[in-house]
N, C-alpha and C positions, 0 to 999 in steps of 0.2 A: 046256199051253203057251198055248192060246187064252185060257183063263180068266185066266192071269197077265197077258196083254196087255190084256184088258179091264179088269182091276184097275188096271193102270198108267195106262191112259187115263183111267179114272174118277178116279184119284188126281191126275192132272195137271189135270183139269177142276176138281176140288175146290180144289186149290192156287190155280188161276187165279181161281176165284170168290172165294176168301178174299182173294187179293191185290187184286182189283178192289174188293171191299168195304172193304178196308183203305185203299186209295187214295181211295175216295169219302169215307170217314170223315175221312181226313187232310185232304181238300179242304174238308170242312165245318168242320173245326176251324181250318184256316188262314184261312178266309174270315171277315172281321170281321162283327160283327153288322149293320153298315149295308150289307152286300153284298146289297142288295135294291133293288127299284125304288122310287123316291120316290113318295109319295102324290100323286096327280094335282093335288089342290087346293094342297098345299104347293109342288109344282113350279111351278104357275102363279104363286104369290106370289113365288117366287125369280126366275123369269124376268121378272116385272114389275119387280122390284128391279134386275135386270141391265139392263133397258132404260132405267132412270132414272139410274143411277149412271155416273160417268165413271171409266173404268178404263184409264189410259194404258199400264200394263204388261201388259195383257191377262191378268190373273190369273184372270179368270172365264171365259176361253175354253174351259175344260173343262166348262162347264155345258151339256152336250148329251146327247142320249139320255136314258135314265131310270135308269141304274145309279148309285146313291147313292155308291158307292165312288169313282167317277171325278170327282165334283164337289168341286172345291177348297174346303176349309174347312167342308164339310157332313157331318154325321153323322146317321144315321137309326135309328129303332127297328127291330129285326130282324124283328118279326112284322108290323107294320102299315105300315112304310115312312114313318111320320110323322117329320118333321125334329125332332130333339131338341137339336141343337147347331149353332151357327154361329160360326165363328172366322175373321174376315177382317181381323185386325189386321196392321199394317205392310204394307199393300198399296197405299198411295198412292191410295186411292179418294176421290172427292170428290162433292159435290152434297148435297142435303138428304136426311136419313134419311126414306125413304118410309113411308107408313102401312101398306104391305102386310105388314110383319113382324108386325103385330098379329093376322093371321089364322093364324099358326103356333102354335096353341094348345097344342101338346105341347112347346114349346120349353123346355129346361132352362137352356141357356147361350147368351148372345148377347154376342160380343166384336167390337166394331168399333173398338177402340182404335188410336191412332197412325195416323190417317188425316187427311183434310181435309174431313170432313163439317161442314155448317153448319146454321143454322136452329134450330128448337125441337124438342123431343121430341114426336112425334105422340101424340095422346091415345089412339090405338088400342093403344098398348102396355099399356093397362089390361086388355086381353084376355089378356095372357100370365100367367095365374094359376098356371102351373106353374114359372115362371122361378126359378132358384136363383142365377144369376150374370148381372149386367148390367154390362158393361165398355165404357164409351164414352170413356175417358180420352184426352187429347192430341188432341182435335179442336178447334183453337183457336177456330173460329167457331161452334161448337155451344153453345147456351146459351139466353139469355132468362131470364125469371122462373122460379125453381126450381119444377118441377111439384108441385102440391099433392097429387097422387095417388100419388107415388112410395112413400109409406109404407104404402099399403093396397091395392095392386093384386095383390100376391102374398104369401100367408102362408108361402111357402117360400123367399123371398129371403134368401140368406146373404151374398152379396157384391155390393156396389154401388160401382163405381169411376167417378166422374165428374170426376176430377182433371184439371187443366190444360185447362179449357174456359172458357166465358164465362157461367156461370150467375150470377144475381144474386138479391137478395131474401133472405128468411130460410128457415131449415130448418123444414119443416112439422112440426107437433106429432106427426103420425101416425108419422113416421120415428123419433122418439125412443122409441116404444113398440113397434116392430116386433120381436117376440120372436125371430124366426128369424135376424135380422141378426147377423153375426159380424164382417164386414170392411166398413168404410166409409171411402172416400177421396173427399173433396170439396175437396182442396187445390188451390191456385192457381186460384181463381175470384174472383168479386166478391160473395161472400155477406156478409151483415151481420147486425146485431142482437146481442143479448146472447149470449155463449157458452152454448150449451145443455148441460144434463146429459142423459145417456142412461139409459134405464131397462131396458136389456137387457144381458146379459153379452157385451160386445164383446171381440174379440181384437185388432183393429187399428182405430185411429181416427186419421185425418189430416184436420185442418181447417186446416192451415197455409196461409199466404199468401192470406188473405182479409181481411175488415174486421170481424171479430168484436170486440165490446167486452165490458165487464163484468168480473167477477172469475172466478177459477178455481173450478169445482165440484169435488166430491170423487170423482165417478164411482164411487159406492158400488156400483152394480150390477155393476161389472166388477172388483171386488176380486180375485176368484179366476181371472180369465180374461185380462185385457188384457196384451198383450206390447209393443205399440208405441202411443205417444201423442205425436202431433206437433201442436202448437198454435202453431208458430213464425210470426212475421211477421204479427201481428194487432195489435189495440189493447187487449189485456187489461191491466187495472190491478190494484192492490192487492198484497198479499203472497202468498207461496206457502203455502197451508194445510198444516199438518202431516199432515192426513188423506191427502195424496197418497202418503205413504210406506206406506200400507196396501195399495197395489196390489202384491200379493205376486208376481205373475208378470211384472211390468214389466221389460223388457230395454232399451227405448229411450224416453227422455223428452227432448223438444225443446220448450222454452218460449222460445227465443231471439227477439230482435227484437220485444219487446212493451214495455209500460210498467210492468212489475212493479217494486215498490219495497219499502222496509223491509229489515231484515236477515233472514237465514235462521236459523230457530229451531234451537238445538242438539238439539232433540228430533226434528228432521226427519232421519231416518236410513233410507235406502232398503234394500230387500231385497238380499241378496247376488247375486241374479240380474241386477241392473242392469248393463248393458254400456256404454250410451251415455247421458251426461248433458250437455245443452247448455242453459245458462242465459245465454248471452252476449247482449250488446246489450240490456240492461235498465237499470233504475235501482236495482239492489240495492246495499245498503250494509252497513256493519258489518264485523266480521272475517270472513275466509275461513272457511268451515265446517271445523271441526276433524275431524269425522267425517262422511263422506258416505254410506257403505254399510257394512252389517254385514260384519265381517271373519271369513270362515270359509275352510276349505280349498277350497270350491267358488266363492268370490267371484271376480269377474273383470271389474271395471270397466276398460274398454278406452279409452274416449274421454271426457275431461273438459274442458269449455269453460266457463269463468267469465269470459271476457274482456269488455271494454267495459262495465264496471259501475263501481261506486264502492267496491269492497271495499278495506279497509285492513288495517294490521297486518302481521305476518310470515307467511311461508309455513308453514302448520302441518306439523309432522313427520309427522302421520298420512297426508298425501298421499304421502310416500315409502314408505308401507307398502302402497300399491296395486300389488302386484307384477305384475299383468297389464296395467298401463297402457301404452298405445301412443302416446297423444297427450295433451299437457298444455298448455292455453291459459289463461294468466292475464294476458294483455296488457291495456293501457289500463285500469288500475286505480290505486289509491293504495297499492299494496303496498310495504312498506319492509323494512329489515333485510337480511340476507345470504341468498344462495342456499344452502339446506341442503346440507351435504356428503353427506348420506345420499341425495341424489337419484340418486347412482350405483347405488343398490340397484335402481332401476327398469330392469332389463336388457332389457325389451321395448320401451322407449320409442323411438319413431321421430321424434317432433316435440316440441320444447320451445319454447314462445313465451312469454317473460316480458317482452316489450318494453313500452315506455311505462309504466314504474312509477318507483319511487324506490329501487330496490335498490342496495345499497352493497357494499363489500368486493370481493373478487376472484372470478373464475370458479373454482369449486371444482375441485381436481384430480381428485376422485373422479368427476366427470362422465364420465370416460372409461369408467366402468363401464357406461354406456349405449352399449354397443358397436354396437347396431343403429341408432344415431341417423342420421336423414337430414337433419334441419333443426334448427339451434340458432340461435334468434332472441332476442337480448338487447339490442337497440338501444334508445336513449333511456332510459337509467338513469344511475346515478352510480357505475358499476363502475370499479374502478381496478386497479392491479397490471399484470402483464405477461401476454402470451399464453404459456401454458405449452407447452414443447416436447412434452410428453406427449400433447397433443391429437392427435398424429398417429395415435393408436390408433383414432380415429374415422374409419376408412378408408372407411366408407360414406356419409360426410357429403356432402350435395349443396348445402346452403344454410348459410352461416356469416355471420351479421349481428351485429356487435358495435358498430355505428356509434353516434355521439352518446353516448359515455361519456368516461371519463378514463383510458383504458388507455394505457400507455406502453411503452417498449422497442422492440425490433426484431421483425420477422417471423421466427420461428424457422425455421432450415433444415429441421428435422424435418417441417414441414408439407408437405413434398414427398410425405409418405406419404398425404395426403388426396387421392388421385388422382381421386375422384369429384366433386370440387367443381365446381359450375356457377355459383353466385352467391356472391361474396365482397364484403362491404361492411365496410370498416374505417374509413370516413370519420368526420371530426369526433372525433378522439381526440388523443393526444399521442405517437403513434408516430413513430419516427425511423429513421435508417439508410438504406442504399441498397437498391434492389430486388435481392434475391438470386435465385439460380436455382431455389429451391424452387417459385416460381410457375410455372415452365415445365412442371412435372409435372402441373399442373391442365389436362389436355388437353381436358376437357369444358367449360372455362370459357366462360360466356355473358355474365356481368356482373361487372365489377371496378370497385370504387370505393375509392380511397385518399385521397380529397379531404380537404382541411382537416386536414392533419397536418404533420409536420416532416421528411418524407422529403427526401433530398438526393442529389446525385451525377448522373452522366450517365444518360440513358435507355438501357436495355440494347438490344442489337441484336435480341433475340427478342421485343420488346414487341408487335409486330403479327403474331405467328406463330400465334395461336390460331384454329383453323378455325371454332369455333362462336361466337366473341365477337360480341356485339351492342352492348354499351355499355361504354366505358372512360372513367373519370373520375379523373384524377390532378391535378385543379386544386388551387390554394391549397397548394402545397408549395414546396420550394426546389430542384427539379430544374434542372439546368443542362446546358450543351452543346447539341448539335444533336438534331433529330428523326431517329432512325435511318431510313435509306432502304433500300429493296430487298425488304421483306417484306410489302408492302401487299396482295398478291394472295392471302395465305393465308386470310383471313377470308371465309367464304361469305356472311355477312350484309353485310359492307362492299362486297362485289362482286355482290350480288344484282341482276340486271337486271329480273326480273319485277315488282319493286316499282314500277318506273316505270310499267308498264302499268296496275297496280292503282291507283296514285295518280291517274292521269289520269281515272279514273272516280269518284273520291271527292273530297269537299271538301278544300281545301288544308290544313285544320287537323285532319283526321281522323287518328287514330293507331292503330296496331295494337299489341296487347298481347303482351308476352313473359310466359308463364306457366310455372310449374313445378307439376305436379300429383303428389301423393303419395297413394296409396291404401293404406288399412290394412284388413286382413281382420278383421272384427269377430266374426262367427260364421257358420259354414257358408259360404254364398255371398254374404252381405251385406258390403258395403264402405262405409267412410267415406272421402270424398275431401277432401284439403286442397289448396287452390289458393293459390299465392303469386305475386302479380303484382309484379314488380320494376321494370319499365320499360315505357315505351311508345315507345321511340325506338331508332334505330340511330345511334349517335353517338360522338364522341370529344371529350373536354374536357381540354385541357392548359393552361387559362388560369391566370394568377397564378402563374407560375414564373419562372425565370431563364434560360429557353431563348433561344437566339440563332441566328444564321446564316439561311440561306435556307430557305423552306418547301419540302420535297421535292415534286417534280412528281408523284410517284406518289400522294401523299396527295390530290391533286385529281383523281385518276383513278378514285376509288372510286364505282362506279355506285350502290351501295345506301346510301351514307351520307346520313342525313337531317339531322344536326346536327353542326356543327363549331365549336368555340370555342377559339381560340388567343390570345385577348385578354390584355393586360397581361403581355407578355413583351418580348423585345428582337429580334424577327425583323426582318430587313432584306431588301433586294433586291425584285424584282418578284413580283407574285402570279401563280402559274402559271395556265394556262387552266382555266376551270371548265366547259367544254362537256360533259365526260363525267359531271358530277355531276347526273344527271337527277333524282334524288330529293331534292336538297338543299332543306331547308325553313328552316333558320336557319343563318346564317353570321356569326360575330363574330371579326373580325381587329383590333379596335380597340386603341389604346394600344400600338403597336409602332413600328417605324421603317421600315415598308414604303414603297417608292417606285415611281416609274414611273406609267404611266397606269392608270386603272380598267379592268379587263378588260371589253372591249366585249360579251362574250357573257353577262354576268350577266342581262341582261333576257330572255334566251331560256330561263332556268330557270323553268319554269312553276310548279313546286311551291314556289319560294322565297317565304316570307312575311315573314321577318325578316332584316334585313341591317344590320350595323354595321361600317363601315370608318373610323370617326372616329379622330382623333388619331394620324395617321401622317404620311408625307411624300409623299403622292400629288400628282401634278401633271398638267397638261394640261387639255384642254377636254372637257366631258361634254355632248353635245347632247341636246336634249329628246327626240329620236327614240329614244334608248336606253330610255326608259320608266322611268328610275330615280327619278322623283319620287314613286313610290309608297312610297319608303322615306325619309320625312322625318327629318332629323337624322343620317342614316347617314354623311354625309361631313364632319361638323363637325371643325374642328381640323386641316384640311389646307390651309395658307395658300396653296400654289401650285396649288390645284385650282380650276378655273373651271366653274361650273354654268351652262348656258344658261338665261336667264330670259326669259319671254315679253315681247318688245318692249323688253327692257333689256340685251340682249347678255349679256356674261359677268358672273356674280356669284360673287365669292370665297366659298368655303365655310369658310375658316379663321377662327379667332378671333384678332384682332390681339394681339400680345404687347407688353407694356410694355418698352421698351429697358432693358437692364441687369438684368433679372430673369429667373430661371428660371421654367419653367412652374408649378412647385409654389408659388413665392412669389407669382406673379400670382394663383393660385387663392385665396390668402388676402387680398391687398390690392387686387385688380383691381376694376374698376367692376362695378356690379350687373348691367349688361347681359350680362357674361360668364356670371354665374350663371344668368340667364334662358335664355341660349342653350344652356348645358350641360344645364340642366334639361329643356328641350324635347327635346334630343337623347336624353337618357336615358329620358325618359318614353315617347317614341315607340317605343323598342326594348324596353326592359326590361318595361314594363307590358304591352306587346303579347305578349311571351313569357309573362308571367304569366297572361294570359288563356287561353293554351293549356294550360299546366300548372296546372290549377286544383285538383287534389286534393292532399291532404297527402302521400299516398304518392308521387305523381309528383314533388312538390317534393324529396323525399328522394333520388330515384333518377335523374331525368331530367337531361339536360344543364343545367348551371347557369351562368348569366351574371349577375353581381352588380353592383349599384350601389355598395354599400359593400363594400370589398374584404376578403373572407376573415375575417369576424368570429370 
């Protein structure tokens, strides 16, 4: 019995010892390799760095004691405790990069990206002979002349990322021959000189957004390796050499925003591995390439941008065979003919932009086969026909722009099915009919333009019920009746009060952009983003219609409204108070029959830059103290309105009419002084407005007040 007890005790001790040994081994396995004390010399260098750097978020507050595991962003070698990796990216650190890093001679990886470091790279970095990755991107003030030693300080360097900094000068010759280098990003700097060729097999090369010149090399050393080649936004000239298609592993090629010219050789056919091709914003000409990439079962071109060139001819049918295509941009070219009906075969398409060309015919019905479409942009062509009711099948559509064409007919009721619409631009066509209830289903609507068409009838009661609406332009139509009242509080943008506080800190002509972003998954985690800027204003334009009656008081209570144009209608009565329109920048009520006195609180609208109340029936006396003389010509054509003039008393602002003639007849036969007066009034307002809306895109979408009526 005693022997049995001894055996049991011994067994328990054995199990306990094995259990302790197992737990100890488990601890050793669970403890990372850097779970050791930092080498004293390396620790001193890091603490010196900590004393020099500004760390507002206290990310480096863990740099105490000696256990490497506890030091944020630091990894150590398990046996020696020497620091082998530093990753302090996205920590809002600032100051100059100190020279002390140069003493960490076992360092393999150094990542200080996305901080606010400045100055030049310290020459002591030449001591880092073991370095494999050097990432210093997105430190805007880090730069100076590109270091001459970068290409020969480490024969192990595989990744160098100095993008989005301020480096200048030329790429040193030594970097072109660094055999270990695989990944090089020098994009978004101020580098110059002829575009270099590289003599090592790179996998990733980004030299975009610099000032490189010269012609395209063949990158022959990278034929079997390079995946991404980005040379966009430089000053590269000449044609695209056919040797570029020899890059067999190429998936992304971006040559946009250069000065490339000539046509694209029909022998230039890329590998089936190409996913993204961007040749936009160059001077390329000739027919669109009929074959872009080899067509195999594994081919998968996802993004094709040939926009803003001088390509001509028809859209080749081969483009409709790119079955994986998600985005097609052919805008701003000289493309003619009809849109191929087979475009509906591209069932993965999310964006089609064929705008600013000479396309004719109608919108093909088969386009509904692109059932994943998010943006259909066909503006500024010669398209005709009607809007097909079947377009309601595009129920994911967010942007529909067919403006500046010759499309006729009415808005189909079936478009109520396009419930995702955010931007709708039907302006400058031959559309007619009244506004039907299909529009009410576009609950996400942010921008609506029906300007310069032939719409008629009363404005519906639901017109201002869209919560997300930012810009509404119904100008140059034949709408009649009254402005519907009672729903002005629905729009969050029209009633946004915070804009007023923001404007008070900005210049009076500063504009905020309304953007729609669409992201397309290209491969794995990579995405291509498409940005569509449609407006820079929060506004309403109902000008050039047949509207009458009084202006609803609620319209003048919209805090967020920046632009309001009700000119060239038949509104009468008094102007409601403007005191609540804190953000108003431009107001045009000209060419109506408004009466009464000029609202005294106009001068209190600090954001107001442009004002036109001309050719109404305003009366009364406007003293100098109201500060309205900053709007010259704004009160012309109001015969009973008196403007106080310095030392001269009351000065009539109206233009005298010739007895027995209507206003229109006097415009033809009246004295030349009338024309001079009118010209000065119009120039002061309309040219001033044009100074704000200087971009072509803005002129298409922003509030429009016109000298010549609705051409």
